[in-house]
N, C-alpha and C positions, 0 to 999 in steps of 0.2 A: 480541796483538803487533803493534807498529806499526813501520813502516820510518823510519829516521832520515834518509835521503837521501844517506848516505855509500855509496860503492861502491868496488870493487877488482877488478882482474883477476888471474888466476892461470893458469898453464900446467899442464895435466894430463899424466899420464904418457905419453899418446899424442901430446902436442903440441897438443892443442886448447886454445883460450882459453876460460876459464870466468869468468863474471861473478859476482862475490860482492857481497851487499848486507848492510848492517848493520841489525839490528832490536833494539828494546828488548824484553827478555824480563822479565816480572814475577817479582819475587823471592818466595821462599816466605814465608808469613806476613806479606805486605805490608809489609815493612820497607824503608823508603827507596824510591828510584826504581828503575826496571827496570835490569837488567843488560844492556849491549850484547853481541851475539854476531854472528858473520859466518856466513852460509849461502850456498849456491848459489842464484842467482835462478831463479824459476819463471816459466812463461809468464804466469801470472796477475799477476805483479808489473809487468808491461808494459802491462796492459790499463787502459783508462780506466775509472773508476768505473762509468759507465753500462753497459759491456760485461761487466762481472765476472759478473752473474747468468747471462748467456747462456753464458759460458765454464764456469761451474760446472755448468750444465745439460747442456753437451756432455760434460764429464767424467763425470757421472752416468750419461749415456746410453751412453757407451762402456764403462763398468765393468759394464753389464748390471744395473744397479740398477732399482728400481722407477721408474715414470714421474715424472719430475721436474716439480714445479710451481714456476714463478717467479711470485710475485705482485706484484713490483715493476715489472714491465713493463706498459706501457699502449700500445694502438694509437695511432698518430698520425693525427689525423682529416685527410682529404684536402680540399683547397681545393674549393669548388664549381665554379669554372671548369675545374679539371683533370677533373672527372667529366663535364662536358658535352662536352669535347674528345675524351674517349675513347669515349664511348657515344652 
């Protein structure tokens, strides 16, 4: 399911403002293109693509699941001059 980029706001019963996003939902039996539908935005919708594995790992940790492994993250090598200044 992919987001189309369209959004809308609605007011809840308590008066809070809720952000709605539109996404393409695949149809059954793969007939034609996906069907658009509106849903409440989640925190993951706002994250940059590079941060999504971290957010998924946090959600997995808070849910009490097994230790999450993120294989797409790689450590950033430090510059040589930064190492000599610190140590």
